[in-house]
DRENROKE-60663 format. One record per residue (C-alpha): residue number from 1; residue in three letters; z, y, x. Coordinates in steps of 0.05 Angstrom, whole numbers, always signed. Each point is the difference from the previous one (the first is absolute). Example, Ala and Ser with C-alpha at 12.3 -4.5 7.8 and 13.67 -1.06 7.14 Angstrom:
# residues 2
+-------+-------+--------+--------+--------+
: zakol : rovex :     zz :     yy :     xx :
+-------+-------+--------+--------+--------+
:     1 :   ALA :   +156 :    -90 :   +246 :
:     2 :   SER :    -13 :    +69 :    +27 :
+-------+-------+--------+--------+--------+
END
This chain:
# residues 150
+-------+-------+--------+--------+--------+
: zakol : rovex :     zz :     yy :     xx :
+-------+-------+--------+--------+--------+
:     1 :   MET :    -84 :   -231 :   +198 :
:     2 :   ALA :    +51 :    -55 :    -16 :
:     3 :   ARG :    +32 :     +3 :    +69 :
:     4 :   GLU :     +9 :    +75 :     -6 :
:     5 :   VAL :    +41 :     -1 :    -65 :
:     6 :   VAL :    +73 :    +16 :    +15 :
:     7 :   LEU :    +60 :     +4 :    -48 :
:     8 :   VAL :    +42 :    +62 :    +10 :
:     9 :   GLY :    +42 :    +50 :    -38 :
:    10 :   LEU :    -44 :    +55 :    -29 :
:    11 :   PRO :    +31 :    +70 :     +3 :
:    12 :   GLU :     -3 :    +48 :    -58 :
:    13 :   LEU :    -47 :    +58 :    +15 :
:    14 :   GLU :    +11 :    +72 :    -24 :
:    15 :   LEU :    -70 :    +31 :     +0 :
:    16 :   HIS :    -44 :    +53 :    -33 :
:    17 :   GLY :    -55 :    -27 :    -43 :
:    18 :   VAL :    -45 :     -3 :    -61 :
:    19 :   SER :     -7 :    -56 :    -51 :
:    20 :   ASP :    -49 :    -28 :    -51 :
:    21 :   ALA :     +1 :    -60 :    -46 :
:    22 :   VAL :    -55 :    -53 :     -8 :
:    23 :   ARG :     -6 :    -57 :    -49 :
:    24 :   ASP :    -33 :    -51 :    +47 :
:    25 :   GLU :     +1 :    -17 :    +74 :
:    26 :   THR :    -75 :    +15 :     +3 :
:    27 :   GLU :    +16 :    +74 :    -13 :
:    28 :   ILE :    +48 :     +7 :    +59 :
:    29 :   LEU :    -52 :    +18 :    +52 :
:    30 :   GLU :    -26 :    +59 :    -40 :
:    31 :   ALA :    +70 :    +23 :    -16 :
:    32 :   VAL :    +18 :     -2 :    +74 :
:    33 :   ALA :    -61 :    +42 :    +17 :
:    34 :   ARG :    +19 :    +52 :    -52 :
:    35 :   LEU :    +72 :     +3 :    +24 :
:    36 :   LEU :    -19 :     +6 :    +73 :
:    37 :   GLN :    -47 :    +58 :    -18 :
:    38 :   ARG :    +57 :    +34 :    -38 :
:    39 :   LEU :    +45 :     -9 :    +61 :
:    40 :   ASP :    -57 :    +24 :    +45 :
:    41 :   ALA :    +14 :    -63 :    +41 :
:    42 :   ASP :    -64 :    -26 :    +30 :
:    43 :   VAL :    +19 :    -70 :    +23 :
:    44 :   ALA :    -50 :     +4 :    +57 :
:    45 :   ASP :    +26 :    +66 :    +28 :
:    46 :   ARG :    +73 :    +15 :    -12 :
:    47 :   SER :    +61 :    +26 :    +37 :
:    48 :   GLN :    +52 :    -43 :    -37 :
:    49 :   ASP :     +5 :    -70 :    -29 :
:    50 :   VAL :    -23 :     -7 :    -72 :
:    51 :   HIS :    +43 :    -46 :    -43 :
:    52 :   LEU :    -25 :    -34 :    -64 :
:    53 :   CYS :    +40 :    -35 :    -52 :
:    54 :   TYR :    -27 :    -45 :    -56 :
:    55 :   ASP :    +53 :    -13 :    -52 :
:    56 :   GLY :    -14 :    -43 :    -60 :
:    57 :   THR :    +73 :    -22 :     -8 :
:    58 :   ARG :    +22 :    +53 :    -51 :
:    59 :   ASP :    -55 :     -8 :    -52 :
:    60 :   ASP :    -42 :    -63 :     -6 :
:    61 :   THR :    -59 :    +40 :    -27 :
:    62 :   LEU :     -4 :    +52 :    +56 :
:    63 :   ILE :     +0 :     +3 :    +75 :
:    64 :   ARG :    +30 :    +64 :    +28 :
:    65 :   VAL :    -38 :    +20 :    +63 :
:    66 :   THR :    +34 :    +50 :    +46 :
:    67 :   ALA :    -26 :    +31 :    +65 :
:    68 :   ALA :    +51 :    +37 :    +43 :
:    69 :   VAL :    +14 :    +31 :    +68 :
:    70 :   ARG :    +64 :    +18 :    +36 :
:    71 :   GLU :    -12 :    +75 :     +6 :
:    72 :   PRO :     -4 :    +44 :    -63 :
:    73 :   VAL :    -70 :    +18 :    -22 :
:    74 :   GLU :    -25 :    +45 :    -55 :
:    75 :   GLY :     -3 :    -35 :    -68 :
:    76 :   ALA :    +45 :    -58 :    +21 :
:    77 :   ARG :    +68 :    -15 :    -28 :
:    78 :   PRO :    +59 :    -38 :    +30 :
:    79 :   VAL :     -9 :    -75 :    -10 :
:    80 :   THR :    +41 :    -60 :    +21 :
:    81 :   PHE :    -30 :    -66 :    +21 :
:    82 :   PRO :    +53 :    -53 :    -14 :
:    83 :   GLY :    +27 :    -42 :    +56 :
:    84 :   ALA :    +13 :    -75 :     -2 :
:    85 :   GLU :    +48 :    -48 :    +31 :
:    86 :   VAL :    -56 :    -48 :    +20 :
:    87 :   ALA :    -74 :    +18 :     +4 :
:    88 :   ALA :    -62 :    -32 :    +28 :
:    89 :   VAL :    -34 :    +48 :    +49 :
:    90 :   VAL :    -65 :     -6 :    +38 :
:    91 :   ARG :    -30 :    +52 :    +46 :
:    92 :   LEU :    -76 :     -1 :     +7 :
:    93 :   GLY :    -33 :    +31 :    +60 :
:    94 :   GLU :    -50 :    +37 :    -43 :
:    95 :   ARG :    -12 :    +16 :    -73 :
:    96 :   PRO :    -30 :    -61 :    -35 :
:    97 :   VAL :    -68 :     +8 :    -33 :
:    98 :   ASP :    +31 :    -25 :    -65 :
:    99 :   THR :    +75 :    +12 :     -7 :
:   100 :   GLY :     +0 :    -43 :    -63 :
:   101 :   ASP :    -22 :    -60 :    +42 :
:   102 :   ALA :    +55 :    +14 :    +51 :
:   103 :   TRP :    +52 :     +0 :    -56 :
:   104 :   LEU :    -28 :    -66 :    -27 :
:   105 :   VAL :     +7 :    -32 :    +69 :
:   106 :   LEU :    +71 :    +26 :     +6 :
:   107 :   ASP :    +18 :    -26 :    -70 :
:   108 :   THR :    -30 :    -68 :    +17 :
:   109 :   GLU :    +40 :     -4 :    +64 :
:   110 :   LEU :    +64 :    +18 :    -38 :
:   111 :   ARG :    -12 :    -57 :    -49 :
:   112 :   ARG :    -10 :    -48 :    +59 :
:   113 :   GLN :    +68 :    +21 :    +25 :
:   114 :   GLY :    +33 :     -9 :    -68 :
:   115 :   LEU :     +6 :    +75 :    -12 :
:   116 :   ALA :    -24 :    +46 :    -55 :
:   117 :   ALA :    -17 :    +74 :     +2 :
:   118 :   VAL :    +45 :    +37 :    -47 :
:   119 :   GLY :    -30 :    +70 :    +11 :
:   120 :   PRO :    -11 :    +55 :     +5 :
:   121 :   TYR :    -53 :     -7 :    +54 :
:   122 :   ARG :     +0 :    +51 :    +56 :
:   123 :   GLN :    -56 :    +17 :    +49 :
:   124 :   THR :     +1 :    +49 :    +58 :
:   125 :   PHE :    -60 :    +30 :    +35 :
:   126 :   HIS :    +26 :    +17 :    +69 :
:   127 :   THR :    -27 :    +57 :    +42 :
:   128 :   ASP :    -23 :    -50 :    +53 :
:   129 :   GLY :    -47 :    -33 :    -50 :
:   130 :   SER :    +43 :    -61 :    -13 :
:   131 :   VAL :    +25 :    -20 :    -70 :
:   132 :   THR :    +65 :    -31 :    -22 :
:   133 :   LEU :     +6 :    -41 :    -64 :
:   134 :   ALA :    +70 :    -13 :    -28 :
:   135 :   VAL :    +28 :    -31 :    -63 :
:   136 :   PRO :    +70 :    -21 :    -20 :
:   137 :   VAL :     +5 :    -76 :     -8 :
:   138 :   SER :    +44 :    -53 :    -32 :
:   139 :   SER :     +2 :    -75 :     +2 :
:   140 :   ALA :    -53 :    -31 :    -44 :
:   141 :   PRO :     -5 :    -68 :    -32 :
:   142 :   PRO :    -45 :    -49 :    +37 :
:   143 :   CYS :    -73 :    +17 :     -9 :
:   144 :   ALA :    -46 :    -51 :    -32 :
:   145 :   ASP :    -63 :    +42 :     +9 :
:   146 :   PRO :    -52 :    -46 :    +34 :
:   147 :   GLU :    -32 :    +60 :    +35 :
:   148 :   VAL :    +67 :    +17 :    +32 :
:   149 :   ASP :    +22 :    -72 :    +15 :
:   150 :   GLY :    -66 :    -23 :    +27 :
+-------+-------+--------+--------+--------+
END
């Protein structure tokens, strides 16, 4: 995955979506499932990309989880996914078994490059079955984590 990480500008997205809030990262998977059901957006069989946003930057006790699509759907409201001047982006050929593990690998690679994720995290399930992970980044102080350095 490390060779696939690219740094690019991340455009702002104007979408139609639904949101929920969770208190812990372990609750995100269930929240995503609920939101996709509300959007009637089966990730395995869909006609448009599904965008997810995980934002813990506004409140350090909650993570706002949003699922959205480009075309209006019943029950969705207009949402904006913020852009970023510099973001780390990786495109995976297929949906990972555990997206949390994919994010950990990306975060580890960012630390190796002297960068830090500054959120919010974005994920896109593309109609072709591939997945894009993206997160705004900034320079980070040198990492002294033995797992990362070794």
